[in-house]
N, C-alpha and C positions, 0 to 999 in steps of 0.2 A: 750559612743558618744551620744550628746543629741542635737536634733535641733527642733527650733522653728520657725516654718513659721507664722508671726503674721499677719491678717486682709487679705489676698487674696481669690481673686472671684474664688472658688473651682470647679470645672469642670471635673465631671467625669460620664463620661455617662455608667459606667457600675454599678453604683450607680443609677443613674438617679438625681446624685446631680449638682447643679448650685448655690451655695451662696456663702458667706462673712461671713468666718472662721478662725480660727485659726487648723494648724495640727501639731503635738508634734511626734518625730520621735527619736528611740530611736535605739541603737545600730542597727542601718541599718534598721530598719522595720517600718512602720506606728504604732504607738501607739495610738493616737487619734486623731479625728478631732471632734472639739467641740470648741464653743463659748469662750472667756477668760480665756483660758489656763494658769495658773500660772507660770511666770519663775521663773527658779531657778539656783540657783549658778552653775556656769560651763557650764551652758546652751547659747549654740550659736543662736542668734536669728536672721531671715532675717524678715524685715518688708515689707511685701507685700502687701500693700493698694497702690491702684489702678492696680494692677496685676491681670493676671492670672496665677493662679497656675493648674497642670493637671499633670497625668499620664506623665512621660517620653515618648517622642516620640521614634517610634521604625522605621526604616527602613527597607524594607524589601528586599531592591534592591540596593546593593552596592559593585563597583569592589575598592577591595582594592590592586591590582594588585603583591602582596607581598604573596609568591616566585616568583623572576625570574624578576618582571619588576620594581625594586625596585625605580629605574630613576623618575617614572611615579609616585608613590604612595608606603608607607609602610603602614603595619599595625597601627605602630604608627602614623603617620601622617593622615591617615584615620579617627582615633578612635580620634584623635585632633580635626578635621575638624566637625567631627559628635557631639560633647561634644559642641563645638561653633555654631553650628547650632541647638542647644538645644535639638539632638537626646541622651537618655544613652542607645541606643544599635542598630546595624545594623546588617545585615545579609550579608556575603561577597561570592561574585560568586564565582563559582570555574574556573574560565578563566585566570588561573595564569598560569605559567611556572617553573614546568611542572603543568597539572592541578590538582586539584583537586579531583582525582579520586579511591586514595587511603588512608587507614588510615592513612599513615606517613604525606601528605601533609596537612588533615584534621585536625590530632592534632597537626600539625605546627600552623596553623591558630589560633587553640582555643588558644594554649601556649601565642602565641605572643598577642593573646587579652587581655589576663588576666594579662601578662606583663606588656601590657601598662601602666594600671588602671586607663583608662580613662571610654569610653563609653563601653559596653560591646560590644564583637564580638563572633558571632553566625556563624560558618562555614556551609554553603550551597555546598553540594557535586556533582559532575557530573553525569549524566542520565548514560551516556554511557562512555566507556574507551577513554580517551583523546578526550573528547566531541568529536567523530566523527560519534556516530550517527549508531553506530553498534552493539557493545556488550555491553550488560547490565553492569555495576557496581556491586560489592559484598556488596549490601543495607545493610544488616545485620553487616558486620562490617565497613562501614560510619556510620550507626548510633551509633555504640558503641565507636567509636572515636569522636562524638558530632554535628555529620550531624544531621540540623533541617529539611532540605528538601533536595530536588535532581532537578537538572538543567542545561542543557547545554547553558545557557544564552551565548548570543553571536551568538550562531549555533542555527539553529531547528533541531530537531530530524526528519527529511525528511521520515524516514521509519517506515510509521503506523503502521508495526507488532510492531517493537520495541518499540513504545512509546504504542500502547496498552498492552503488556507484562511488559512496566513499570509500569504503572496505576495499574496492577492488581496486581503485586509482590510488590509495596509499601502499597497496604491495609492491607499489614499485618503488617507493622509499624505504621500504621495510619499518616502516611510523604505525607505532599504535594508535588506533580509534578508541579515545576514553567516553563511554556512552554513559549519558545521565539517563537511566533507563525508567522513564514514566511515560502512561499513559496518560495524557490531559483529558482525555474523554472522560475517564473514570476516576481523574483526581481533581478535577475540576471545581473549585469553590472549597478544598478541603484545606483545613490547617495543623490538623492532627491525625493519631493515628486513627482509623475509623475501628469504633468499639464502644466497649460499655464502660471507659470514662470520658469518650467524647459525647455518648450519649447523656451521662450524666452532667456533664459541666455545658451543656447546650453548646457543642461546636461542629461544624463540619468536618466530617473524616474522611480519608484518604485511606482507601482500602489498601490492602498488602497486594490485591489482584492488578492494584496498578502499575508497581514497579514487576510483578511477575511477569503478566504478558508482554511487557516491554523488552524483560531479561529473556524470555523466550523468543521472540522476535527476533533480536540482534545475533543470540545463540545463532538461529537456523542461517539467518545471513553471514554470520564469520562461516559456517559451515560451507555452505554454498557457494561462498567468494574466495575462501583460504584467506581473508587478510585478517587483520593481528586484531583482536579487539580483547580490549581492557574493559570491565564493568566495574562502574564506582559505587560505592557507597553499598553495599550488601546490607539488607537489613530484615529481610522475613524468610521463615524455614522455609515457603515455597522456591525462593530465588536462589537460596544455597542450595538447594535440591536439584535442581536446575543445572546450577554449575557443575555439580557434580557430577551428574549425569552424564553432561555434556563431554566432562574431560575424561571420564570412563569410555566415551566413545571417540577422543582422541581430539576431539575441538581443537583449536586454535586461540585459546582464552584463557584472561587472568581477569582476577578478582580482588578488590578490593574492601575493607571493612574499618569502619571508625570508632573511637574509643569511645565516642556518645552511645553508641548501638551496640557495644557490651560495657555498659555501665551503669545505663540508666534504661527506666521502661515507662510507655506513656503515664504511671501511677504521675511521673515527675510535673505532667502538666499540673494536675491539681492546684490550685491557687493560680491559675492562669501566670505562671509564670513564663513571661515573653523570651526569655534566656533558651527556654526549653521548646522554643520553638523553631524547628530546623525540617530541612525534605532532604532524604524522606525521613517521616517523622519518627518521632520513640518509638519502640513497637511494643510488644507483650513481652513477657517472662519467657515464653514458650518460644518466640523469635532472639530473643537475646541469650539465649541457651544454643540455638542452633546457630548463631552468628560463631560463638566462641568454638564450638564443635567443628565447625568449619575451619576457623583459622589454626584448631589445633590437628585437625589431621590433613591439612596444606587443602583442603578445597578451594579455600580463600589465601590469595598468595601474598599477600599486603596489608597493611593498617597504616590508612594515612590519614590525615586530621581532617580534611574539609574545614579548614581556618577560615571564617567566613565574617571578619568584624564588621560591627556597624555601630555608628553613635549611638550615644545614650538616649539622647532626642528620639531616633527611630524604634529603640526597642521600648521607651517608655511613653506605651500607649497601648490600646486596646489591643488583646491577643488578636483578634480579625485583622488587625490593623499593620501588626508588627511585621518587619521582613522577616526571612526565615533567616539561618543562620548563627552560630556562636562558633567563638576563639578556641584553637585547640593548639598549638605551636609549643604552648609551654605547659601544658598540662598531660601530652598526650605519653610522654614515655611514662611518667609516675602512675598515668593510669593501667598502661599497660605493665607494670610492675607488682600494682596493689591489686590488679582485677584480674589479671591472668598469671602473672608466674607467681606470685606468693601464695593463692588458693592451690595452684598446682596444675594449672589447666595448662600452661607452657614451660619450657624449661629456657634457660639462657639463649641456648643455641638456637631455638623457632623462633624466638624473640627476634634476635637479630638478623636473622632472614628473613624475617616478613619488615621490618624497619629499614634494612639497608641492603643486605644481598640480594633480595628479589626485587625490590625496586629499582636498583641499578641494572640489572640483569635484563628486566623487562622494559624500561625504559633508554637502554642502551647508553650508559651514564656513566661516569668516571667515578671509582669509588667503589664499595662495597666489599672492597676485601682488604686486607694488609698484607698481601702480597708483598716479597721484596722487588722496586721497582715501579712499585705502583702511586697515585697520588696520596699523600701524608693528610687524609682527611679522616679523622678520627674523635670520639666520643668516648668520655673517660666518666662513669656513670659512679656513685655513690649509692648500692642497693641498698644500703640502710637507714639512708639521710630521710628523717621523715619530718616535713614541714607541712604547712598550713597554706594552702591556698589564698594566695591574697592580690586581687584584681588589680589592686591601685600599686601593685608591684610590677605588674607586666610592661616587659618591652612594648607590645603592640599597643596600638591607640583602641584597639577593639577591649570593653568590658564586659560582653554580653559571655559570660559563662555561667551554666549553673554550679560549678565546681568549687566557687567561692565559698570559703570556710572551711572546706574539706582538710583532712590528715589523710594526704598519701606519701608512700615510703617509694625511694629511688629514683636520684633526680641526677641530671646533668653536673658533674663537678667542673669538667674543662669541653670546650668544643674546640676543636684543631683542623683548619683548611690550610691547605699546601703546606705544613709545616709549621701554620704560624698559630697562637694561640687568640681567637675572636671572643671566648667567652672562658671566665673564671667565676666559679662562683662566689659571693660576696659573701665569708662567713657569718658576719653581723645580721643577714638574713637567714642564717641556718640554710 
């Protein structure tokens, strides 16, 4: 199987490459990156003139819901949504039903991903049994079943001694611990950011301190143990500052931010729109600016979607009663282009680093580069394509997005895994 991508702007931060040239893919691997590659009989060609060609996007924070909540999402529909968003791989969080805290569930999710033959699916297993925060899971067994990281995401590990042991033990496997940093004693009962909007709306607030206290604790534990800590969905000024200071001290930590945390503030909750109910919550303008600065200066290493599908029935209730979460796989790239690149906060090399190079490096995944010999996982982006977000067209089962009706620029035209085109944009959809 041969694929020639001709005349695209190749951006591969791992090779410090940003130039217009061709890529030849043979049998699922990048064969050559060079000018004027000769087309041969039987070779499929893609004209990429005017398009960005980069290593496939990798989302390290996706909720696929299967097993147990297939009415919200399945591995197949989640992988299809990922492909439509330009993602060649996703890491599936373990808060399924049952929780992915054993070999059987981890192997099931991995096999479902293989069967889908779409974007790659890498399971993340739970840190503690049942994600109850008390008893550690069998790490060796989980790694053997295919887990690429551990996390109790959706729930914090409130017991510091348990988190310390997790960071110590996973060092043996060079496995990252993904922290959902939230002090439940400070956030209990909260449904949105604690501030003037929550006061005006009469909703219970989640203070920024709930995130920052937990971030500080986990950084201290990582520094004490030498374990690999990855902080999920950073959303506050204080948390960004804590990550920055820890990195200056040489701490072995990384951190991510989600597109909704650089695109929306807590003002979006006005009107009680349950699609704006997320955890951590949408914050203030100052927090948004801090997240953007953290991404632009490299304090924050990854942009991750925190894709969290829910059914319409679950979200169509009073704000207090609705579950936290929004879907993000199919809008993340366009939000990065529209909110970060076009205003000048990031250049394309920085964006690809945050969306592909760093996720592959931190989670030790294939991809993240177009070096000859590497997996031919490739995303081809039309940076000028403007589309209106239409949730009815999502591949995901989830329709819970606050971005429905937004006009955004910069969408994936092709998503390619192992040299096979798994998504090609339908021109009728724009």
